[in-house]
N, C-alpha and C positions, 0 to 999 in steps of 0.2 A: 504494499499499499504506499504509494509515493505522494499522495496528497489527501486532503480532507475528503474529497469526493469518493475516492477509492475506499476510504474507511467507512464512509456513510453507506456505500454499497454493501460492504461486507457485514457491518454491524446491523444495518437495517434488515438484510435478508435473514441474519441469525435471529433477530428479535421477532420477526414474523413467524419463523419456524418455532421458536420457543413458545410464543403465544398459542400457536396451533396445538402444540403438544400438551401444554397446560390445560387447555380446554378439553382436548381428547382424553387426558387422564381423568379429568373431573367427571366426564360422562361415563367412562368405563371403570370408575374406581372400584366398584364392588364386583366386577365381572372378570377382570383379568388379574393374573397373579402379580405379586411384588417383583418377580423376575422380569415380567414384561414392563411393569411400571418403571423399573430402573433401566432395563435394557433399551427401551425406546428412546432414551436420551442419547443413544449412539447416533441417532439421526441428527440431533443438534450438534454433536461433536463433528460429524462429517461436514455439516453446513459451516461450522466455524473453521474447519481446516481447508475445505475445497473452495478456491476462489469463485466468486460469482461469475456465472456464465462461462465457466471453464469448458474448453472444447467447443465454444460457440453453441452452447445449450442453454435453454431458458427453463428455470423451475416454474411450477404452476403458480406459486405465489411470488411473482417476479416484480420487484419495484425498480429494477434497473432503468427502464424507460423514464420513470418519473424523476429519479435522481439525475439522470443524464440531461433531462430537459432543464431542471433547475440549475445544473452545473453550466450548461451553455448560456442560459439567460443571465446568470451571475457573472461568469467570466468574460462575457462580451463587454461588460462595463468595467472590468478590472484589467490590470496588467500583471497577472500572477507569474511567478517563476516555477511553481510546482504543478500548475494546472493550466489547461488551455481550452478555449471554446472550440477548437478545431480537432481535438483528439479525445476519443472516448477514455473514460477513467475507470475501466473495470480493473479490479485488483489482480496483480500477478501473484502475490504472496499473501498469506493471512496475517502477516506481521508488518509493522511499519518499516519503511526504508528511511534511514536517517538522512535529513536534508544536507546537501552539499553546498547550497547557496543561501545567502541571507534572504529572509522573507521580504516580499515586496507588496503584499496586499493583505486584505482582511482574511481571505481564505488561506493564504500562506501562514499567517500568524495563528490561525485556528489549528492548522496541522502541527505547527511547532508546539502549541499548548497541548494538543493531544499526545504528541510524542513525549513531551516532558512528563505528562501524567503517567504514561506507561513506565518510563524509567523510574519515577518516584515510587510507583506501586511495587515494582520489582525490588527496589532497595528496601522499602518498608517491610514487605513480606520476608525478604531475605534476612533482615535484621531480627525480625520476630522469631524466625526459625533458628537463627544463630543464638539468640538469647535463650530459647528453649533448650537447645543442644548443650549450652554451657551449664545451665542449671541441672539438667539430667546427668551430666558428667560427674557432678558432685554427689550423685545418689549412692546409696549403699547397696552393693550387689546382694541379691537374695541367694541364700545358700541353705544347705542342710535339709531338714525335714520339709520346710516350706517349698523349696525348689523341687524336692522329690515328689511332693503332692501335685505340683504343676505338671511334671513330666508324666505322672501316672494319668492325669486327666487328658493330656494330649494323646498319649498312647491309646487310651480307652476309646477315643473318638477318631483315631487314625490321623491325627494332625501333627504338624511340625512345631517345634519350639522356636521362639525367637532367639537370636544370638546372645542377647543380654536381657536380664531381668533385674531391675533395680527398685529400691524403695526411696521415696522422697517425702519429706514432711509437708511441703507446701501444696500437694495435690490432694483433692478430696475424692477423686474417682480414678480408677485405672484407665490408662490409655496406651495406645501403640504408636510409635513413631519410627522413622528411618526407613529409607527405601533399600539402600545397599547393606546396612547393618541394623536390621530391625531390633528395636528395644521395647520391651514391655515395662511400663512405669507403674508402680503400685503405691498407694498411700502407705505411709509408715505403720507397721504393725497391723496391717489390714487383714481381716479374717478371710481366708481363701474361700471365695464363693465360686463354686464350680461353674455355674451358669454364666457368670460374668467372664470367667477365664475362657469358657467356650466361645463366647461372643468375640472376644479379642483375638483368639486364635483363628477364628474363621475370617476375621478381617485380614490376618496375616496370610492365610491360605489364598485368598482371592485378590491379593495385591491392592487392597483398598487405600493404603497410604499413597501409592503411586497415583491412583485415580484422583485422590484429593489434590495432589500437586498439579495434575493436568487441569483440573477445574480452576485452581488458583492462577495458573498461567493465563487462562482465558479471562479471568477476572482482571488481570493486569492489562491485557490487550483491549478489553472493552470496559474500562473503568468508569466511563461516563454513560453507560447504557443501563438504566435501572431495571429494565425488563430482563436483561440477561442476568443481572445480580439476583433477581427474584428466582430465575430458573436455576442458577447455580446453588442457591440455598435449597431449592426443592430437590435437586440432584443429590445433595448431601443427605437430606432427610430420607429420600428413597433408598439410598445406599444403606442407611441404618435399618430401614424397614426390611430390606432384603436380607440383611444379616440376621435380624430377628426371625424371619421366616426360615432361614437355614438352621438356626438354633432350635426352633420349635419342631422342625422335621426330625431332629435327633432326640427329642424328649417325648415322653408319654404321659397321658392322663394328668394327674395332679401336679407333675413337674412343670407342665406348660402354664398352669394357673400361677404356680409359685414364681415362674420366670416373670410374669407380668407384675407381681408384687415387688420383686427385686428391682425391676426397671422403674416402677413408680417411686420406690424409696430413693432412687438415685437422681430424680428429677432436680437438676441444679443448673441454674443459668450461669453460675460461676465456673462451670467446668471448662476444660481446655477446648478452645475453638480456634487454635492456631493451625494454619496449613501444615500438612505433613504429620498430623496427629489425628487418630480416630479414637473416639470414646463412646462408651455405651450411653452415657448421659449427655445428650446434645441439646439441652435446653428444655424448660418446662413445657412450652407450647408443643414442641416436636414430640416430647415423650407422651403427651396426652393423645396425639394422633396415632402414635405407635401402639399405645394401649388399646385403642379402638381396633387397630388392625389385628392385634393379637387375639382380641375377642372374636374376630371374624375368621380366625385361622382355619384353613382347611387344606388338605392335600389336593393339588390340581392334577388331573389325569395327564398321562404322558402326551396325549395328542394335542394338548394345549400348547406345548412347546412349539410344535410345528405351526400351529395357528399364529402364535406370537411372532415367530420368525417371519412368516409370510406377510403379516401386517407391517412389521418393521421394515422389511425390504421394499414393500410397496410405498411406504412413506418416504423411504430414502430415495426411491426413484422419482417420486413426485416433487419432493421438497429440495432435493439436492441435485440428482443427475439431470432430471428434467428431460425436455424434448429438444432435438436439434432446431435451431431457429428457422432453418429452411422448411422443416416440416410444419411449423406453426404458420409460416407464410403460405404454404401450400393449402393448409386448411382454410385460409381466407381467400382462396381462389388464386393464390400465387402472387397476390399484389400487396403493395405497401402503401398505406394511406398517409398523406401528409397532414399534420395538425395545422391549424390556422394561426401559426405564429412563426417567426423567423427561428427562434430558439428551438421550438418543437420540430421544425423541418430539419434543422441541422443535426440535432441529437438523434432523431429517428433515422436519418440517413447514415450516421456513423454506426448505428447498431444493426443496420440492414444492408450490408455491402453485397454487390452482385457475386454470385457463386458460379456463374457460367459466362462464357464469352457472349453468347446470345443475350443473357440477362444484362450484361454491361452495356451492350449496344442498345438494347431496348430502353434501358433507363436513361442513357445519355440522349438518345434520339427524342424521347418524349420530353426531356427537360428543355431542349431548344424549341420544340414545337409549342410548348405550353407556357412560354415565358410571359405572355400577356393574358392568355385565357385563364391560367391557373398558376399564379406566380409562386405560391407556396409549394406546389408539387414540383415546379421547375427547380426551386431551391433544394428540395428534397433530393431530386435526381442528381444535382451537382454534388451534394454532400455524399451520396452513395457512390459516385464513380470517380470523383476527383482525388488525386493524391493529396495528402494532408497539407503539404506546403502550398498547394494551389487554392485552397479554400478561402483565405482572406481576400484574394483578388477577385474570386468568383462572387463572393458576397457583395463586394463593392460594385461590381458590374451589375449584379442583380438589383441593387438599389437605384440604379440610374433609370431615368425615363427618357425614352427615345420617341421619335415620331411613330405613332401607332401603326398607321397603314404602311409606312415604308419598311418597318422592321418585322411585321407580323407575317409568319409563314403559316399557311393554312392546311397543308397536307404533308404527311410524312410520318415517321421516318422510313426510308428504304435504304438498304445497305448494298454495297457493290464492291466486288474485287477483293474479298477476304483472302489474305495470304499470310504466311508465316513471316515473322521478321528475322528468323534465323537464330533467335536467342530466347525462345520460350514465350514470346509475345506474338501479336498479330497486328497487321495493318488492314485498314478498311476505309471505305468512303461512306459517309452518311449523307443522305440527300433529303431535302425538304423542297416543297413546291408551292407555288401560288399563282393565281391569275395576276397579271401585271396590273397595278393600280391605274385606274383610268386617268388620274392626274399626270401620269408620266407618259401618256400616249399623245400622239399628234405631232411627233417630230419625224424628221426624215428617217431616222434610225428605227423608230417605233411608231408607225402610222396607225391611226384608228382603223380597226378591221371593217371591211365592207360587210353589208348584210349577207349572211350565210357563211362568212369566213370565220375560222376559229379565233377565239380570243387569245392574244399573246400571253405566254406564261414564262415564268422564270424559275430557276433552280438555285438553291444554296447547297454547297457541298463542303463538308468538313472532312479533311483527311485525318483519320484517327489512329492512335497508337494504343492498343489494348495490351496492358501489361499485368503479369501476375503480382499479387501482393499477399503472400501467404496462400490461403485457400480462397482469396477473393481476387477481383479484377478491377483495375483502375483504367480510366480512359483519359487520354490527353489529345487535344486538338493540335496537329502539326501545321495545318494550313487551312485557309478558308478561301473558297472560290465562289463566284456568283456570275450568272450569265443567263442568256436566253435559252429556252428549251428548243432543241432542234426538232423534236418530235414528241410522241406520247411517252412520258416518263413512267407512268404507272403500269404500263404493260410489262409483263414478265419477259416478253420477247426482246432480247438484247439488241436487235438490229435497230430498235427505236432509240437507242442510247449510245450515240456515236461520239464518245470521247474516252480518253485513256483512264484506266484505274489507278490505284495507288502506286503500283510498280510497273515499269515498262522495260522490256529488253530491246535494246537497239543494236543493230549490226549493219555493216556497209560492205559491199563488194562490187567492183567494177562499175562504179557510177550509180549504184542503186542503194538506197537507204531503207531498211525495213524496221518497223516498230511493232511489237506485240505486247499486249497487256491483258491480264485476266480481268474480265468485266462481268463475272457472274452476278446475278441479282439475288438478294436474300431478304426475307422478312422474318420478324420475330413476334412472339406473343399473339395478339389478335390480328396482326396485319397492320396495314397503313391507316393512321388516324386521319380524320378530317377529309376523307375522300369526297364527301358530299359537297365540299367547297370548290371542288374542281369540276363539277358536273358541266357547267356551261362550256368550259374549254374542252373537256374530254368528250362531250357528246358530238363534237364536230367530226370531220373526216380526217383529223390529224393522225389517228391511230386507233388500234383496238383496245378497248377497256373492258375486256371480258371479266376482269376481276370485280367489277362493280355489281353486276347482277341488278336486282331491283331494290336492294336493301339500302336504306338511308341511315340505318342504326350505327351510331358511332361506337367503335370498340372501346375497351377499357382504357382510360387515360392514365391510370395509376401504374407506376413502374412494376415490372415483374423481374426481380433480381435473380430468380432461378429459371428464367425462360429458356426454352429450346427454340431452335429455328422452326418456322412453320412452312416455309417454302424456299426453294432454291431453283434457279434456272441458269444453266451454264451459259457462258458467253466469253468471247475473246475479241477485244478490239484490235484492229490491225491498221497500219498505214504504210504505204509504199511511196517513195519520192525519188524521182530521177534527178541525179546531181551531176551527171557527166556532160550534159548538153546535147545528148543524142536520144531520139526515140528508142524505146526498148520494150521487148516483151519478156515478161517474167513468169516463170512457173515456180512456185515455192511450196514447201511443206514444213509444217511445224509439229514437233512431237513434244508434249509436255513431260517434264521430268520431276520427280520428287526425291528428296534426299533420303538415303537409306544408310545403314552402317557400312555398306560396301560402295557407297558413292551414289551419284544421281542415277535414277532408273525410271523407266516408263511406268505406266499406271500400276499401282499396288492394290492389294486387296482392300476394299473399303473406299477406293477412289473411283466410285461409280460415276461421279459427275465430273465433267471437264477432263475426261481421261482419253478422249479420242484424238486422232491427228486432224490437223487443219490444213486443207489444200486450197490454194487459190491460183488462178491464172489472171495476170494483170498486164495490160498494155498501157505504157506511159508515154506521153509526148515529152519532147525536150523540156526539162524544167518542170514537168507536170507531177501531179501527185494524186493518189486515190486513198480513201479510207473506208472502213466498214466494220461491221461486227458480225460474228458468226456464232450461232448457238447450237448445242447438240443435245438438249433434253433437260428435264427438270423433274421436280417432285414436290408434292404438297402434303400437308398434314403435320402431325407431331413427329419431327425428324430426329428427336433425341439429341444427345450431346456428341454424336460422332462427327468431330470436326474434320476428319479425313474425308467425309462426304461433301463438305462445304468448301474446302480450301482450294484456291487456285494453286498451280504448280510452283515449285521452288526455282525452276529454271526451264528453258525451252532449247530444243535442238533444232536448228533451221537448216534446211538444204534448199538450194535454188538452182534453176536452170535458166540462163540468160540467153535469149534469142536462139533457143534450141541447142546451145553448146553443152559441154560436159557438165554434169551435176557436181555441185560443190557445196561443202558445209561452211557456213560463215559463223564466226564467233559473235556472241551476243553479250552486250554489257548491260548490267542492271542499273537502272536510274529510278529515282523516286519522282513521280509525276502527278500533276493535278489536272482537272478537267479543262482549265483555261489555257493549257499549254505550258504552264510553269513547272518548276521543280522545287523540291524541298530536301532537307537533310534530317536524319534522325539526331535527336539530342545526343551529344557526345561524339558525333562523327563530323562536326563542323570543320575540324582541321585535318581530316583524313584526306590525303592526296588522291 
């Protein structure tokens, strides 16, 4: 726990678990055995030890989203050194990490105060234990007949003796202390009461002194949580009740009633209550509850043990292990809803990062589309997909107000040219569309359409870098391009989308320059949003919009962090340019290659899309050029997470025949390209020659 918010996450989750167990115990007090009453506290122990949301799992009583929202709202107004509004604060360890920087805000000082409290509690309990140890060290060892009687009692019940037995004048009741060197401390000249000895020897057998120290450790870690202190007191009482149960199981008839009388006679609030010491008399109020439990004593059937274990395991799963976050998202239809506040959107996004490549693209694409229609969902999408260091700039951009009509994109997202970046990530283009605003028409470049002509449309293209971040994915925009649509963008037929994808292979031979680029089209989640806003343009003769059908129902606008791809259509953009000043006829063939352990190879298993060869015959005038796109098939439906089915190739092998001469293979160089004819570089490769 490195800041006050991580502590609140851990102690809050533990407090809720403790309250739940206290209520549960109250309900089943007379129906379940003392073993279960004490054993069920193992669920709280697990909750105290296991960090909140470990393994990206959410317990059923999960307060993490509320604390994260409060953290974001608060830290946006501060300049803390231990916490940030841009980074989730789920605890990594169940103990505090000592600060290495001076505090700079209220929340920093609160964490310093909490850490100081932990240290002081440890010192206090340590001094108390040391004081007790020094006093006991001065005790008189028990020997002779009294020691022999104790040994006979232990042997009679099959129990072990402590390493030391001493007598002290200052104690009124016997108690056991010491983990590594157990010591039984008796009042001076105390009359050996067999049942009291049996009680303490059972504490020794079941390592109850060690259990008491564990409870004390968590008292120190959660010194400011009164609910947990109440639970820790109850744990101590339940430990004594269980020891009573074990004693009664070894006694018969009148001896059990006599045990209750002995316990009642020892009710003393002045008895030893120091950590590391167990005593039969643990306070008058507790003794009264134990007397009632003794009056209800019964032997529980063996089958109850199995029932108790099953109940405890179920509680541990629900309150500690929980359910994978992604499973919870899937239960809600796979979507994440944005709260109606900036802090809520940021915190929700940080807790629900995309877990698939398609989910990252779906989330990012909807964020751009919904910037004005649903600004909090747009901010949620940014928080879900952006690397942490980019979030401050994204929030500032989100706050800006631009010209509504000029900035608003009405249809999208659609994805294009998904390829590997060669280092575990992916490159892709995200496309959004809109009818061109009428205010921008009437120029020579963009005249008003005549009656019956299609309405002009524009595209926005972001070249995206999808990178792994642990088990999640982040998205960074490497380039932005905008321009007029050459034809129908929403058709899955790639021949309507004639411009290069995010990577292009370029080669030249004997005055001919060839360019090839993966241009397969993909969609995620429910498909393209806002398609109804492009009806006027799409209903023209510009192209086929078979995806529309008759439905005007808008798909879900909320991000789907675990989305699969729902459609893919292969496509390859190509361009041929004559550079030698002479007309020429070209016959060329391109074979896609994918990287394997043995080097680049043609289509591999699972590469069912974009796996075929591409053949073209082109005649070019001097200085002329041609371009086009070719597709080879597609698929729709839930396509799963098989990225091999979606990816464009890692390389291409191109052979050409110029004017009927001998076939030759030309080397192809990889470049990073944009739809408007520009190029970009990957971060970190700017200085690469």
